C-alpha positions in Angstrom: 0.0 0.0 0.0 1.4 3.3 -0.8 1.5 6.1 1.6 -1.5 8.2 0.0 -3.7 5.2 0.4 -2.4 4.5 3.8 -3.0 8.2 4.8 -6.6 8.0 3.3 -7.3 4.7 5.5 -6.0 6.2 8.5 -7.9 9.6 8.2 -11.1 7.7 7.4 -10.4 5.4 10.6 -9.8 8.5 12.8 -13.0 10.1 11.5 -15.1 7.1 12.2 -13.6 6.8 15.8 -13.3 10.4 16.6 -15.9 12.3 14.2 -14.9 15.7 15.6 -11.5 15.3 14.2 -11.5 17.0 10.9 -9.1 15.3 8.2 -8.5 18.7 6.5 -7.1 20.1 9.7 -5.4 17.0 10.9 -1.7 17.6 11.4 0.5 14.5 10.7 2.6 15.2 13.7 -0.5 15.2 16.0 -0.1 12.7 18.8 -2.9 10.1 18.8 -3.6 10.1 22.5 -2.6 13.4 23.8 -3.6 15.8 20.9 -6.6 13.7 19.6 -7.3 12.6 22.8 -7.9 9.0 21.8 -8.2 6.8 25.3 -6.9 3.3 25.1 -10.4 1.9 24.1 -10.3 4.3 21.2 -6.8 3.5 20.1 -7.7 -0.3 20.0 -11.2 0.5 18.0 -8.9 2.6 15.8 -6.4 -0.3 15.0 -9.6 -2.7 14.6 -11.0 -0.2 11.9 -7.8 -0.2 10.3 -7.3 -3.8 10.2 -11.0 -4.2 8.5 -10.2 -1.6 5.9 -6.6 -2.2 5.2 -6.0 -6.0 6.4 -3.3 -4.8 8.4 -3.3 -6.3 11.9 -1.1 -4.8 14.7 0.6 -6.7 17.2 0.7 -5.4 20.7 4.2 -5.3 20.8 4.0 -2.5 17.9 1.6 -0.2 19.8 4.3 1.8 21.5 5.6 2.7 18.2 2.3 4.2 16.9 2.3 7.7 18.6 1.4 10.1 16.0 -0.8 10.1 12.8 2.4 10.0 10.5 3.6 6.9 12.4 0.4 5.2 12.0 0.3 5.9 8.2 3.9 4.9 7.8 3.1 1.8 9.8 0.0 1.0 7.5 1.8 1.9 4.1 4.9 -0.4 4.9 2.7 -3.6 6.1 -0.3 -2.9 3.7 
């Protein structure tokens, strides 16, 4: 999966999980938990939605590396 497709998938998933997050205003360096205020359940749901839309499942050991919107886009692009 290329970065453009990964970004679209991440933005769509974020909008589903956090409807108040506007994709047009989303900064790639935004931190998922702190800046977007995703709690642990929101984060897990985000990964579930992404797994459903991209086929990329994320092992728990990788969670610590997924801190920003861009790190999530890169992760999906690399594995998708």
